C-alpha atoms as one frame of an Amber mdcrd trajectory, in Angstrom:
protein
 -38.267  12.530 103.978 -41.182  14.863 104.479 -44.844  14.482 103.528 -46.823
  16.903 101.412 -49.759  16.904  99.022 -50.537  17.874  95.447 -53.908  19.570
  95.099 -54.646  17.143  92.234 -57.143  15.540  93.025 -57.802  15.072  96.721
 -57.630  18.801  97.561 -58.732  20.388  94.301 -62.022  21.794  95.646 -60.632
  23.600  98.706 -59.965  27.327  98.709 -56.561  28.404  99.996 -57.630  28.988
 103.601 -59.414  25.636 103.810 -56.531  23.859 102.113 -53.963  25.130 104.592
 -56.202  24.377 107.573 -56.971  20.827 106.421 -53.334  20.018 105.676 -52.264
  21.382 109.050 -54.890  19.232 110.778 -53.651  16.134 108.943 -49.987  17.026
 109.737 -48.922  17.405 106.120 -45.850  19.588 105.772 -46.035  21.016 102.246
 -48.224  21.471  99.200 -47.837  21.672  95.436 -50.558  23.921  94.043 -51.685
  22.628  90.687 -53.023  25.159  88.231 -56.789  25.589  87.685 -57.838  24.382
  91.135 -59.986  26.231  93.653 -57.045  27.583  95.680 -56.844  30.312  93.028
 -53.091  30.904  93.160 -52.332  31.541  89.502 -49.927  33.577  87.370 -52.650
  36.218  86.976 -52.302  37.359  90.616 -51.140  40.936  91.054 -48.255  41.972
  93.310 -50.471  42.628  96.353 -52.170  39.236  96.077 -48.789  37.508  95.743
 -47.622  39.142  98.960 -50.798  37.940 100.688 -50.177  34.348  99.557 -46.578
  34.466 100.770 -47.642  35.930 104.110 -50.370  33.345 104.615 -48.009  30.427
 104.095 -45.317  32.095 106.216 -47.608  31.966 109.251 -48.754  28.391 108.598
 -47.135  25.030 109.291 -47.524  24.092 105.616 -44.772  24.988 103.170 -45.704
  26.334  99.752 -43.395  23.923  98.000 -44.108  24.182  94.293 -46.505  25.002
  91.499 -47.877  22.241  89.291 -47.960  23.826  85.870 -48.974  21.992  82.706
 -46.208  23.522  80.581 -44.746  21.085  78.053 -42.142  21.403  75.336 -42.454
  18.601  72.801 -44.503  20.281  70.081 -42.859  20.438  66.628 -44.397  23.925
  66.315 -41.825  26.458  67.531 -44.542  29.000  68.376 -46.307  26.507  70.634
 -43.052  25.636  72.370 -42.210  29.301  72.881 -45.646  29.950  74.362 -45.093
  27.142  76.883 -41.607  28.363  77.792 -42.842  31.908  78.366 -45.752  30.644
  80.468 -43.339  28.551  82.541 -41.314  31.726  83.168 -44.468  33.351  84.526
 -44.821  30.438  86.938 -41.194  30.890  87.978 -41.885  34.560  88.680 -44.915
  33.577  90.775 -42.816  31.036  92.695 -40.197  33.695  93.393 -42.803  36.232
  94.534 -44.635  33.798  96.837 -41.656  31.881  98.249 -42.171  28.540  96.488
 -39.180  26.304  95.919 -39.961  25.070  92.408 -42.184  24.882  89.364 -43.216
  21.504  88.013 -43.350  21.094  84.233 -43.954  17.953  82.215 -43.282  16.149
  79.022 -46.478  14.827  77.507 -44.908  13.002  74.592 -41.872  12.926  72.350
 -41.239  15.337  69.504 -42.137  13.452  66.300 -39.060  12.259  64.468 -36.623
  13.060  67.281 -34.961  10.836  69.864 -35.270  11.735  73.567 -31.760  13.178
  73.423 -32.690  15.358  70.436 -36.101  16.485  71.664 -36.703  20.200  72.147
 -37.426  19.634  75.848 -33.722  19.640  76.723 -33.142  23.127  75.361 -36.361
  24.440  76.911 -35.421  23.049  80.318 -31.957  24.615  80.108 -33.488  28.000
  79.321 -35.871  27.659  82.247 -33.049  26.489  84.482 -31.129  29.669  83.712
 -34.225  31.784  84.323 -35.029  29.990  87.569 -31.456  30.211  88.829 -31.688
  33.995  88.770 -34.806  33.833  90.935 -33.930  31.011  93.316 -36.481  28.636
  91.786 -35.884  25.039  90.706 -37.519  23.362  87.693 -38.904  19.854  88.264
 -39.745  17.771  85.205 -42.444  15.266  86.084 -41.812  11.748  84.775 -45.053
  11.860  82.814 -46.706  10.995  79.506 -47.363   7.859  77.482 -43.836   7.494
  76.076 -41.931   9.996  78.171 -42.792   8.363  81.499 -40.415   5.535  80.602
 -37.461   5.942  82.988 -34.867   5.646  80.225 -36.638   8.374  78.232 -36.928
  10.784  81.145 -33.288  10.133  82.056 -32.260  10.940  78.482 -34.159  14.240
  78.633 -32.456  15.059  81.931 -29.061  14.366  80.373 -29.962  16.597  77.438
 -31.058  19.400  79.779 -27.907  19.107  81.917 -28.641  21.989  84.266 -28.113
  22.043  88.056 -31.358  23.943  88.603 -33.372  21.315  86.677 -34.343  17.938
  88.090 -36.840  15.129  87.831 -40.043  14.558  89.759 -40.411  10.797  90.292
 -44.057  10.033  89.552 -44.608   6.456  90.801 -45.715   5.087  87.416 -46.357
   1.394  86.673 -43.675   1.654  83.973 -41.067   2.172  86.716 -41.067  -1.589
  87.282 -38.360  -3.413  85.327 -38.250  -7.182  85.841 -40.342  -6.753  88.984
 -38.107  -4.178  90.637 -37.865  -0.386  90.857 -34.113  -0.378  91.298 -33.033
  -0.233  87.603 -35.357   2.705  86.928 -34.394   4.402  90.172 -30.699   4.156
  89.357 -31.315   5.808  85.978 -33.063   8.785  87.549 -31.394   8.956  90.971
 -28.903  11.719  90.007 -31.785  13.968  88.975 -34.554  13.350  91.546 -35.559
  16.600  93.259 -39.159  15.715  94.117 -41.360  12.625  94.433 -45.048  12.115
  93.687 -46.675   9.155  95.430 -50.237   7.968  94.927 -52.299   5.056  96.294
 -49.977   3.731  99.008 -52.150   0.662  99.541 -52.116  -0.241  95.839 -49.914
  -2.658  93.888 -46.995  -0.244  93.417 -43.996  -1.378  95.536 -43.797   1.601
  97.855 -41.775  -0.229 100.486 -39.031  -0.707  97.889 -39.302   2.919  96.739
 -39.005   4.244 100.275 -36.018   1.969 100.887 -34.309   3.236  97.733 -35.001
   6.850  98.681 -33.674   6.289 102.182 -30.526   4.593 100.851 -30.016   7.527
  98.477 -30.267   9.873 101.492 -33.237  11.626  99.944 -34.358  14.308 102.406
 -36.884  16.200 100.326 -40.626  15.801  99.947 -42.928  12.992  98.918 -46.242
  14.411  97.730 -49.589  12.629  97.890 -51.267  12.744  94.465 -54.419  10.645
  94.812 -57.899  10.354  93.432 -60.819  12.158  95.044 -62.315  10.903  98.282
 -65.778  11.410  99.772 -64.015  11.812 103.118 -60.861  13.754 102.275 -59.971
  14.730 105.851 -60.145  11.127 107.038 -58.281   9.946 103.953 -55.389  12.350
 104.605 -55.059  11.182 108.216 -55.058   7.541 107.082 -52.564   8.355 104.342
 -50.093   9.918 106.731 -50.308   6.928 109.077 -49.566   4.523 106.212 -46.761
   6.796 104.951 -45.120   6.659 108.386 -45.395   2.862 108.410 -43.833   2.538
 104.964 -40.855   4.595 106.077 -39.921   2.100 108.741 -36.752   0.214 107.884
């Protein structure tokens, strides 16, 4: 496993140059750039600016891993869903142009009156999977939202999407615990996990068990720090990496 960061929230106030420098100093290996943060890498960038972003990451030790969009597909309004799908395609284009591996999308609720299997998210994710496949970009659905963060719900959406370019982003939610263990939830989502968000490693969430399950599953992708703000972000990132290394020990 490799360690990266999400710019939400610990890095949200750093411009791109500062962000890369700080992550290099803390020995983080990748970053997911969430939309609307100070790094300024957005779908509005022109072709020249996209080349500059790609070139800057190419000469750094930090991989531009993914973009954290807020695109969601549960609205009963077809026009709203279409707007989100088309925006997600713009993020996929940006990922292709700048060398990112994936675009993160999210459910933020269930479509009223529909089961998880019936929800419009499955069709939207398939469409985006097809679009991403033609550009070498994966689609990662964050296990997110009041009802949709339930492992069985996210797994049902993944089954409905059924696309090799589409996967789940494990989000380290309290609802992952079933009878005191992560294993039942992990087994539901294991076939689909393409990315992992981790948060407060010293908190109550059973990260030792999660890291064991990931190791047993031969997960060799990224785990991304997604933590609250700190008054000492540089020191926090160094501490975080040290604890992350400890938790990986068998």
